[in-house]
C-alpha positions as CSV (number, residue, x, y, z in Angstrom):
1,M,102.4,85.5,98.2
2,A,103.9,88.9,98.9
3,V,102.2,91.4,101.2
4,N,103.0,95.1,100.5
5,I,103.3,97.4,103.5
6,D,103.8,101.1,103.2
7,V,105.5,102.3,106.4
8,K,104.7,105.8,107.5
9,R,107.3,106.7,110.2
10,R,106.9,109.9,112.1
11,T,109.9,111.7,113.7
12,Q,110.3,112.3,117.4
13,G,108.4,115.3,118.7
14,V,105.3,115.2,116.5
15,G,103.2,114.4,119.5
16,K,103.5,118.0,120.7
17,W,101.3,119.0,117.8
18,W,98.5,116.5,118.5
19,T,95.2,117.8,119.8
20,N,95.1,115.0,122.3
21,R,98.4,113.4,123.4
22,A,96.6,110.1,124.0
23,D,95.3,109.9,120.4
24,P,98.1,110.0,117.9
25,E,97.3,111.8,114.6
26,L,97.6,109.9,111.3
27,T,98.8,111.7,108.2
28,L,96.6,111.2,105.2
29,E,98.0,112.7,102.0
30,K,95.6,114.3,99.6
31,W,98.2,115.7,97.1
32,S,101.6,114.2,96.3
33,V,102.0,117.2,94.0
34,C,99.6,120.1,94.8
35,P,97.8,121.8,91.9
36,G,98.9,125.2,90.8
37,G,102.6,124.6,90.7
38,T,105.1,124.0,87.9
39,E,104.8,120.2,88.2
40,E,101.8,118.3,87.0
41,E,99.4,117.7,89.9
42,R,99.2,114.2,91.4
43,A,96.9,112.7,93.9
44,G,98.4,111.7,97.2
45,W,99.2,108.2,98.3
46,T,96.0,107.9,100.3
47,L,93.8,108.4,97.2
48,D,96.0,106.6,94.7
49,E,93.9,103.7,93.3
50,A,96.8,102.3,91.5
51,K,99.0,102.0,94.6
52,A,100.3,98.5,95.0
53,T,99.9,98.5,98.8
54,D,98.0,96.0,101.0
55,Y,98.6,97.7,104.4
56,V,99.8,101.0,105.8
57,L,101.8,100.9,109.0
58,Y,102.0,104.1,111.1
59,V,104.9,104.0,113.6
60,F,106.0,106.8,115.9
61,D,109.0,107.5,118.1
62,K,108.5,105.9,121.5
63,A,108.8,109.3,123.1
64,D,105.5,110.3,121.5
65,T,103.5,107.0,121.8
66,L,104.1,103.3,122.0
67,N,101.2,102.7,119.7
68,A,101.5,101.7,116.1
69,F,98.6,101.3,113.6
70,L,98.4,98.7,110.8
71,L,95.5,99.5,108.5
72,P,94.2,97.8,105.3
73,F,95.1,100.3,102.5
74,Q,91.9,99.9,100.4
75,L,89.7,100.4,103.4
76,L,91.7,103.4,104.5
77,R,91.4,104.9,101.0
78,M,87.6,104.3,101.0
79,A,87.3,106.0,104.4
80,F,89.3,109.0,103.2
81,R,87.1,109.3,100.1
82,T,84.0,109.2,102.3
83,H,85.2,111.5,105.1
84,G,88.1,113.5,103.6
85,R,86.1,116.7,103.0
86,A,84.8,116.7,106.6
87,W,88.3,115.9,108.0
88,Y,89.7,118.8,106.0
89,G,87.2,121.1,107.8
90,D,87.8,119.6,111.3
91,H,91.5,118.9,111.5
92,K,94.9,120.4,110.8
93,V,96.1,120.6,107.2
94,G,99.7,121.0,106.2
95,R,101.7,121.6,103.1
96,C,105.4,120.6,102.7
97,C,107.9,121.6,100.0
98,T,109.5,118.7,98.3
99,D,112.3,118.1,95.9
100,G,114.1,121.4,96.6
101,G,110.9,123.4,96.6
102,R,109.8,122.3,93.1
103,Y,106.4,121.3,94.4
104,E,104.3,120.9,97.5
105,T,102.5,117.9,99.1
106,E,99.4,118.4,101.2
107,S,98.1,116.2,104.0
108,V,95.5,116.3,106.8
109,F,96.3,115.1,110.3
110,V,93.4,113.1,111.8
111,P,93.3,111.5,115.3
112,A,93.8,107.7,115.0
113,S,90.5,107.0,116.8
114,I,88.5,108.9,114.1
115,V,90.4,107.1,111.3
116,L,89.9,103.7,113.0
117,D,86.1,104.4,113.3
118,A,85.9,105.4,109.6
119,V,87.9,102.2,108.5
120,T,85.6,100.1,110.7
121,D,82.6,101.8,109.1
122,A,84.0,101.1,105.6
123,M,84.1,97.3,106.5
124,R,80.4,97.3,107.2
125,M,78.2,95.9,104.4
126,R,74.7,97.2,103.9
127,A,72.0,94.8,102.8
């Protein structure tokens, strides 16, 4: 049985932008193609229900942190659907031009501790 892992590798130096150097920020993509451009809008990987991914692995350059985070994708997606609006209000949001500037992606950068708490909460079942 194959296990599909989507690796999200951050480049060296991203830690200087974190609110708390001891709590790495995880990138959660809302839009792979932002609305309003010339390309048809497309939901980001974090919200993509058709994505054939079992786990998301966040890795960083060792100069920023030695921590890595392996998260179950469907629980991460559920946590983002539940908390995304609040995270957009509370944390940094960034857009990035892609494919020679033809379209933009959009992500929110959330401290790992907050994402892990939300994923843990998504695992709880209510009677």
